[in-house]
C-alpha positions as CSV (number, residue, x, y, z in Angstrom):
1,M,-35.8,21.0,-60.6
2,Q,-33.4,18.9,-62.7
3,N,-35.1,16.7,-65.1
4,S,-34.5,13.0,-65.0
5,P,-32.7,11.7,-68.2
6,F,-35.3,9.0,-68.5
7,P,-39.1,9.1,-69.3
8,S,-41.4,8.8,-66.3
9,P,-43.4,5.7,-65.7
10,T,-47.1,6.0,-66.5
11,G,-50.2,4.6,-64.9
12,G,-50.7,3.0,-61.5
13,P,-52.0,4.5,-58.2
14,A,-51.4,8.1,-57.3
15,P,-48.1,8.9,-55.5
16,E,-48.1,8.5,-51.7
17,E,-46.4,11.0,-49.4
18,S,-44.9,8.3,-47.2
19,P,-43.5,4.9,-48.3
20,P,-45.6,1.9,-47.0
21,S,-42.5,0.0,-45.9
22,R,-39.4,1.2,-44.1
23,L,-37.1,-1.4,-45.6
24,L,-37.1,-3.0,-49.1
25,R,-35.2,-5.9,-50.5
26,L,-33.9,-5.3,-54.0
27,Q,-32.8,-7.6,-56.8
28,G,-30.0,-6.2,-58.9
29,R,-29.3,-7.1,-62.5
30,V,-26.2,-8.9,-63.9
31,Q,-24.4,-7.8,-67.0
32,H,-22.6,-10.6,-68.9
33,Y,-20.0,-8.5,-70.7
34,E,-17.1,-10.5,-72.2
35,W,-14.5,-8.9,-70.0
36,G,-15.9,-10.3,-66.8
37,H,-14.7,-13.2,-64.7
38,R,-16.5,-16.5,-65.5
39,G,-18.7,-18.5,-63.1
40,D,-17.9,-18.6,-59.5
41,A,-14.5,-16.9,-60.1
42,S,-16.5,-13.7,-60.3
43,L,-17.5,-11.7,-57.2
44,V,-20.6,-10.6,-59.2
45,A,-21.7,-14.2,-59.7
46,R,-21.2,-15.0,-56.0
47,L,-23.3,-12.0,-55.0
48,S,-26.0,-12.6,-57.6
49,G,-26.9,-15.9,-55.8
50,A,-29.1,-18.2,-57.9
51,G,-27.9,-20.6,-60.6
52,V,-24.5,-19.5,-61.6
53,D,-23.5,-20.7,-65.1
54,Q,-19.8,-21.5,-65.0
55,T,-19.4,-20.8,-68.7
56,L,-20.8,-17.2,-68.6
57,P,-18.9,-14.0,-67.8
58,Y,-20.4,-12.2,-64.8
59,A,-19.0,-8.7,-65.3
60,E,-21.2,-6.2,-63.5
61,L,-24.0,-6.1,-61.0
62,W,-26.3,-3.0,-61.4
63,I,-28.4,-1.7,-58.5
64,G,-30.5,1.3,-59.5
65,T,-33.2,2.5,-61.9
66,H,-31.3,2.9,-65.2
67,P,-33.5,1.3,-67.9
68,S,-30.6,-0.7,-69.4
69,A,-30.7,-3.0,-66.3
70,P,-33.3,-1.8,-63.7
71,S,-33.5,-3.3,-60.2
72,T,-36.7,-4.7,-58.9
73,V,-38.4,-4.8,-55.5
74,L,-38.7,-8.2,-53.7
75,P,-41.0,-9.9,-53.4
76,G,-43.2,-9.3,-56.4
77,G,-40.7,-7.9,-58.9
78,M,-42.0,-4.3,-59.3
79,L,-39.4,-2.0,-60.9
80,L,-37.7,0.1,-58.3
81,R,-38.4,3.2,-60.5
82,D,-42.1,2.5,-60.5
83,W,-42.1,2.0,-56.8
84,L,-40.3,5.3,-56.3
85,A,-42.9,7.1,-58.6
86,R,-45.6,5.9,-56.3
87,N,-43.6,6.6,-53.1
88,P,-41.5,9.8,-53.8
89,G,-41.2,10.5,-50.1
90,A,-38.8,7.5,-49.8
91,L,-36.1,9.5,-51.7
92,G,-36.4,12.5,-49.4
93,P,-38.1,15.7,-50.5
94,G,-34.9,17.5,-51.6
95,V,-33.7,14.5,-53.8
96,A,-37.2,14.0,-55.2
97,A,-37.4,17.7,-56.2
98,R,-33.9,18.0,-57.7
99,W,-33.9,14.7,-59.6
100,A,-37.5,14.5,-60.7
101,G,-38.4,11.7,-58.4
102,D,-35.7,9.4,-59.6
103,L,-32.7,7.8,-58.0
104,P,-29.7,10.0,-58.9
105,F,-27.0,7.3,-58.7
106,L,-26.2,3.9,-60.0
107,F,-24.5,1.4,-57.7
108,K,-22.4,-1.4,-59.2
109,V,-20.0,-4.3,-58.5
110,L,-17.4,-5.0,-61.2
111,S,-15.4,-8.2,-61.7
112,V,-12.7,-7.4,-64.3
113,A,-10.8,-10.3,-65.9
114,K,-9.9,-8.6,-69.2
115,P,-9.2,-4.9,-69.8
116,L,-12.1,-2.6,-70.6
117,S,-12.0,-0.1,-73.4
118,I,-10.1,3.1,-73.3
119,Q,-13.0,5.5,-72.7
120,A,-14.3,8.7,-71.2
121,H,-17.7,9.9,-70.0
122,P,-19.1,13.2,-71.3
123,D,-20.1,16.1,-69.2
124,K,-23.8,17.0,-69.0
125,D,-23.9,19.4,-72.0
126,L,-22.0,16.9,-74.3
127,A,-24.1,14.0,-73.0
128,E,-27.3,15.8,-74.0
129,L,-25.9,16.6,-77.5
130,L,-24.7,13.0,-78.1
131,H,-28.0,11.6,-77.0
132,A,-29.9,13.9,-79.3
133,L,-27.6,13.0,-82.3
134,R,-27.1,9.3,-81.7
135,P,-29.6,7.9,-79.2
136,A,-29.0,4.3,-80.2
137,T,-25.4,4.7,-79.0
138,Y,-25.7,7.3,-76.3
139,K,-28.9,6.1,-74.6
140,D,-29.4,8.9,-72.1
141,G,-28.6,12.6,-71.7
142,N,-26.9,12.5,-68.3
143,H,-23.3,12.9,-67.3
144,K,-21.5,10.0,-65.6
145,P,-18.9,11.0,-62.9
146,E,-17.9,7.8,-61.1
147,M,-15.9,6.4,-58.3
148,A,-14.3,2.9,-58.0
149,I,-13.4,1.4,-54.6
150,A,-11.1,-1.6,-54.8
151,V,-12.3,-4.9,-53.2
152,T,-9.3,-6.8,-54.5
153,E,-6.0,-5.4,-55.9
154,F,-7.3,-3.3,-58.8
155,H,-5.4,-2.1,-61.8
156,A,-6.4,0.8,-64.1
157,L,-5.2,3.4,-66.6
158,F,-6.3,6.9,-65.7
159,G,-5.4,10.3,-67.0
160,F,-2.4,11.4,-69.0
161,A,1.0,10.8,-67.6
162,G,3.3,13.7,-66.5
163,I,5.5,15.5,-69.0
164,E,8.7,13.7,-68.0
165,E,7.1,10.2,-68.4
166,L,5.8,11.2,-71.8
167,K,9.2,12.5,-72.8
168,D,10.6,9.1,-71.9
169,V,8.0,7.5,-74.2
170,I,9.1,9.7,-77.1
171,R,12.8,8.9,-76.4
172,T,12.4,5.2,-76.0
173,V,9.5,4.1,-78.2
174,P,10.2,5.0,-81.8
175,E,7.0,3.2,-82.9
176,V,5.0,6.0,-81.2
177,V,7.0,8.7,-82.8
178,G,6.4,7.1,-86.2
179,L,2.6,7.5,-85.7
180,I,2.4,11.0,-84.1
181,G,5.1,12.5,-86.4
182,R,8.4,14.1,-85.6
183,E,7.0,17.6,-85.2
184,D,4.7,16.8,-82.3
185,A,7.3,14.5,-80.8
186,K,9.9,17.4,-80.8
187,K,7.4,19.7,-79.2
188,L,6.7,17.2,-76.4
189,I,10.4,16.7,-75.8
190,N,11.1,20.4,-75.6
191,F,8.3,21.2,-73.1
192,K,9.3,22.3,-69.6
193,E,7.2,22.0,-66.4
194,Y,6.8,25.7,-66.3
195,H,5.4,26.0,-69.8
196,G,1.7,27.2,-70.0
197,G,-0.9,24.5,-69.5
198,N,-2.9,25.5,-72.6
199,D,0.1,25.2,-74.9
200,R,1.0,21.8,-73.4
201,R,-2.6,20.5,-73.7
202,S,-2.7,21.7,-77.3
203,V,0.4,19.7,-78.3
204,L,-0.7,16.6,-76.3
205,R,-4.1,16.7,-77.9
206,S,-2.5,16.9,-81.4
207,A,-0.1,14.0,-80.7
208,F,-2.8,11.8,-79.1
209,T,-5.3,12.5,-81.8
210,K,-2.7,11.5,-84.5
211,L,-2.0,8.3,-82.6
212,M,-5.6,7.3,-82.2
213,T,-6.6,8.2,-85.8
214,S,-3.7,6.2,-87.3
215,S,-4.8,3.8,-90.0
216,K,-5.3,0.2,-88.9
217,E,-2.4,-0.9,-91.1
218,A,0.0,1.7,-89.7
219,A,-1.0,0.9,-86.1
220,S,-0.7,-2.8,-86.7
221,E,2.8,-2.4,-88.2
222,A,3.9,-0.2,-85.3
223,I,2.7,-2.6,-82.7
224,N,4.4,-5.6,-84.3
225,K,7.6,-3.7,-84.5
226,L,7.3,-2.8,-80.8
227,K,6.6,-6.4,-79.9
228,C,9.7,-7.6,-81.8
229,R,11.9,-5.0,-80.3
230,L,10.7,-5.8,-76.7
231,N,11.3,-9.5,-77.3
232,D,14.9,-8.7,-78.3
233,L,15.3,-6.4,-75.2
234,S,14.1,-9.2,-72.9
235,K,17.4,-11.0,-73.5
236,I,19.4,-8.2,-71.9
237,R,17.1,-6.6,-69.3
238,T,13.8,-7.0,-67.4
239,F,10.8,-5.2,-68.7
240,T,9.3,-2.1,-67.0
241,K,5.8,-2.3,-65.7
242,K,4.5,-0.3,-68.7
243,E,6.3,-2.6,-71.1
244,E,4.8,-5.6,-69.4
245,L,1.4,-4.0,-69.7
246,V,1.8,-3.3,-73.4
247,L,2.7,-6.9,-74.1
248,S,-0.2,-8.1,-72.0
249,L,-2.6,-5.8,-73.8
250,E,-1.3,-6.9,-77.2
251,R,-2.0,-10.5,-76.4
252,Q,-5.6,-9.6,-75.6
253,Y,-6.2,-7.0,-78.2
254,P,-3.7,-7.7,-81.1
255,E,-3.1,-4.9,-83.5
256,D,-5.3,-2.5,-81.5
257,V,-4.0,1.1,-81.4
258,G,-5.1,1.2,-77.7
259,V,-2.0,-0.9,-77.0
260,L,0.2,2.1,-77.8
261,A,-2.2,4.6,-76.3
262,A,-1.7,2.9,-72.9
263,L,1.8,4.4,-72.9
264,F,0.3,7.9,-72.6
265,F,-1.6,7.2,-69.4
266,N,-0.9,6.8,-65.7
267,Y,-0.8,3.2,-64.6
268,V,-2.7,3.0,-61.3
269,K,-2.7,0.1,-58.8
270,L,-5.2,0.3,-55.9
271,S,-5.0,-1.9,-52.8
272,P,-8.3,-3.1,-51.3
273,G,-10.1,-0.1,-49.7
274,E,-8.4,2.5,-51.9
275,A,-10.5,4.4,-54.5
276,I,-10.3,6.8,-57.4
277,Y,-12.8,9.4,-58.7
278,I,-13.2,9.8,-62.4
279,G,-14.7,13.1,-63.5
280,A,-16.1,14.0,-66.9
281,N,-13.9,13.9,-70.0
282,E,-11.0,12.0,-68.3
283,P,-9.6,9.0,-70.2
284,H,-9.4,5.7,-68.3
285,A,-9.5,2.0,-68.7
286,Y,-10.0,-0.6,-66.0
287,L,-7.5,-3.5,-66.4
288,S,-8.1,-6.1,-63.8
289,G,-9.6,-6.7,-60.3
290,E,-12.9,-6.3,-58.5
291,C,-14.4,-3.1,-57.2
292,I,-17.5,-1.4,-55.9
293,E,-18.5,1.4,-58.3
294,C,-20.9,4.3,-57.9
295,M,-21.8,7.0,-60.4
296,A,-24.5,9.3,-61.6
297,T,-27.4,7.4,-63.3
298,S,-26.1,7.1,-66.8
299,D,-24.6,4.5,-69.2
300,N,-22.8,7.0,-71.5
301,V,-19.4,5.8,-72.6
302,V,-17.3,7.2,-75.4
303,R,-14.8,4.5,-76.5
304,A,-11.7,4.6,-78.7
305,G,-9.5,1.6,-78.1
306,L,-9.2,-1.9,-76.6
307,T,-12.7,-2.8,-77.6
308,P,-14.7,-4.6,-80.4
309,K,-17.5,-2.2,-79.7
310,Y,-18.3,1.0,-81.6
311,R,-15.4,3.5,-81.5
312,D,-16.1,7.2,-81.5
313,V,-12.5,8.3,-81.8
314,Q,-13.0,11.9,-82.9
315,T,-15.5,12.6,-80.1
316,L,-13.2,11.1,-77.5
317,C,-10.1,13.0,-78.7
318,S,-12.0,16.3,-78.9
319,M,-13.7,16.0,-75.4
320,L,-10.7,15.1,-73.2
321,T,-9.3,17.6,-70.7
322,Y,-5.7,16.6,-71.4
323,K,-4.7,17.3,-67.8
324,Q,-1.4,15.7,-66.7
325,I,-1.9,14.7,-63.1
326,F,-1.7,11.4,-61.2
327,P,-5.1,10.7,-59.7
328,E,-5.7,11.3,-56.0
329,I,-6.0,7.9,-54.2
330,L,-9.0,8.1,-51.8
331,Q,-8.6,6.2,-48.6
332,G,-12.0,7.0,-47.1
333,V,-12.5,9.0,-43.9
334,P,-13.7,7.4,-40.6
335,V,-17.1,8.9,-39.7
336,Q,-17.8,6.6,-36.8
337,P,-16.6,3.3,-35.5
338,Y,-16.5,0.6,-38.2
339,V,-17.6,3.1,-41.0
340,R,-15.4,4.9,-43.5
341,R,-16.9,7.4,-46.0
342,Y,-15.8,8.1,-49.6
343,S,-17.0,11.5,-50.6
344,P,-16.1,12.4,-54.2
345,P,-16.8,15.9,-55.7
346,S,-20.2,14.8,-57.0
347,D,-23.7,15.9,-55.8
348,E,-25.2,12.6,-56.8
349,F,-23.5,10.1,-54.6
350,E,-21.2,9.1,-51.7
351,V,-20.3,5.6,-50.5
352,D,-19.7,4.2,-47.0
353,C,-17.8,1.0,-46.2
354,C,-19.2,-0.6,-43.0
355,F,-17.1,-3.4,-41.5
356,V,-18.9,-4.8,-38.5
357,P,-16.8,-7.3,-36.3
358,P,-18.3,-10.5,-35.1
359,G,-21.0,-10.0,-32.5
360,E,-20.8,-6.2,-32.8
361,A,-23.3,-3.6,-34.1
362,V,-23.2,-0.2,-35.7
363,V,-26.0,2.4,-35.9
364,I,-26.3,4.6,-39.0
365,S,-28.1,7.8,-38.2
366,S,-31.1,8.8,-40.2
367,A,-30.3,10.9,-43.3
368,P,-32.5,13.4,-45.3
369,S,-32.2,11.1,-48.3
370,L,-32.3,7.4,-49.2
371,S,-29.6,4.8,-48.8
372,I,-28.9,1.5,-50.5
373,F,-27.0,-1.2,-48.6
374,L,-25.2,-4.1,-50.3
375,V,-23.9,-7.0,-48.1
376,L,-20.5,-7.9,-49.6
377,T,-19.4,-10.6,-47.1
378,G,-20.6,-12.3,-43.9
379,E,-24.1,-12.3,-42.4
380,G,-26.1,-10.6,-39.6
381,D,-29.2,-8.5,-39.2
382,I,-30.4,-5.2,-40.4
383,H,-33.0,-3.2,-38.3
384,V,-34.6,0.1,-39.2
385,D,-35.9,2.7,-36.7
386,S,-37.7,0.8,-33.9
387,M,-38.5,-2.4,-35.8
388,L,-38.8,-5.2,-33.2
389,H,-37.6,-7.8,-35.6
390,G,-34.9,-7.1,-38.2
391,E,-34.2,-8.7,-41.6
392,K,-31.6,-11.3,-42.0
393,A,-28.7,-9.9,-44.1
394,R,-26.4,-12.3,-46.0
395,E,-23.8,-12.0,-48.7
396,G,-25.4,-10.5,-51.9
397,D,-28.4,-9.0,-50.1
398,V,-29.4,-5.5,-51.2
399,F,-31.6,-3.2,-49.1
400,F,-33.3,0.1,-49.9
401,V,-33.6,2.3,-46.8
402,P,-36.0,5.4,-47.2
403,S,-35.0,8.8,-46.1
404,N,-35.1,9.8,-42.4
405,T,-34.6,6.2,-41.3
406,E,-32.1,5.1,-38.7
407,V,-30.4,1.8,-39.5
408,K,-28.8,-0.7,-37.1
409,L,-26.4,-3.3,-38.6
410,S,-25.5,-6.3,-36.4
411,A,-23.0,-9.0,-37.3
412,C,-23.5,-12.6,-36.2
413,V,-21.3,-13.9,-33.4
414,H,-19.1,-16.2,-35.6
415,A,-18.2,-13.9,-38.5
416,S,-17.8,-10.2,-39.4
417,M,-20.1,-8.5,-41.9
418,Q,-18.9,-6.0,-44.6
419,L,-21.5,-3.8,-46.3
420,Y,-21.3,-0.9,-48.7
421,R,-23.8,2.0,-48.5
422,A,-24.6,4.3,-51.4
423,G,-26.4,7.5,-50.8
424,V,-26.7,11.1,-52.1
425,S,-23.8,13.4,-51.1
426,S,-24.1,14.6,-47.5
427,N,-21.5,17.4,-47.8
428,P,-22.8,20.6,-46.2
429,C,-23.3,22.5,-49.4
430,M,-25.3,19.7,-50.9
431,S,-27.4,19.4,-47.7
432,V,-28.3,23.1,-48.0
433,T,-29.1,22.7,-51.7
434,L,-31.4,19.7,-51.0
435,M,-33.1,21.6,-48.1
436,L,-33.8,24.6,-50.4
437,Q,-35.1,22.2,-53.1
438,A,-37.4,20.6,-50.6
439,K,-38.7,24.0,-49.4
440,R,-39.2,25.2,-53.0
441,S,-41.2,22.0,-53.8
442,Q,-43.3,22.4,-50.7
443,L,-44.1,26.1,-51.6
444,E,-45.0,25.1,-55.1
445,S,-47.4,22.5,-53.8
446,I,-49.0,25.0,-51.5
447,Y,-49.3,27.5,-54.3
448,E,-51.0,24.9,-56.6
449,M,-53.5,24.0,-53.8
450,T,-54.5,27.6,-53.2
451,S,-54.5,28.9,-56.8
């Protein structure tokens, strides 16, 4: 059994084998980070419902059990994690056994008005080490693979650019060469596509580390020189997209070395419905737009630029994979009418997008593990199993559906309804793993009863 990264709740009634309710309403928690859209301009604010403060940034909506912003059960306000501790059968036996009776994923909505930090998320081993060494900064010992699905046009930096693009940076941006040094610059210029990956990663790591560890004075001087040079160039030609990005970042984060670091990364634009998966130790930064996000239950972030928060530059530079590949753009795969599935290479989660036309309905078959549904737009009804009367489902509503429960989603006659479902991965290998975990847990229980 994999231990939960968080301490178990204590007290309360003994756990029940079956949940007392087949459908739960949940209340998520809003995070008011400064980079979020303000007031009603934020999708997060519109989904959160009550009493929107137009002066506050509404950056993220969290749906899950992470202690930094735990969801509650409506009505009553019991923590979802406490409810699951009393009703482990709701997770499904395989999930309960593997993840110590806790929800293995965190479901979010993001509304990004200002670029987030240049960051990466540690793998499980590094997460445990960082949590042990600096628990105030790294608040849990879990890894954080994640997937972002664009709701609006969404812009991000992700992974290191290919060798030819980096060569172009070395040739055309002398300010970068001044910070990384001529030796590393020459090595990058001389690399060929067929050169060994380890050698290339070693040089890229050296150059990027020198850039990120530059003194504040040297970085500030280089950025100001770059800004002046680009202003002069604007009189004779139009800017490239990367040049426009650099100037935009400089206006928001003046004298921040992350402005120059952006030149090292792939610039990714997602259209609504497109997604990217971000594995452990991969550099990225969300720039603008709104998205649905799902990840393993963790809040571990190693930052190194474009942020006023704590920067752990040496850790970030040492942990990165330094792979040079453009990210795969996930489109989702139709699994039935009106439903597309996004299945990243993660055991903890998958996401379905359900778009139900006016007056139509879709039935989601029962699964061996739980599901969480978020109504993004529209309204209708949600029925589970053979319930005679369903629950009204409106924009911003969140529902927890226990394992082995069939769901029927019906849109009203005058408008479509769009929902997102987060659940544990249903790929065949994962399904077998959960089945074996459930059997093992069952046998252990029988052994304890007979011993």
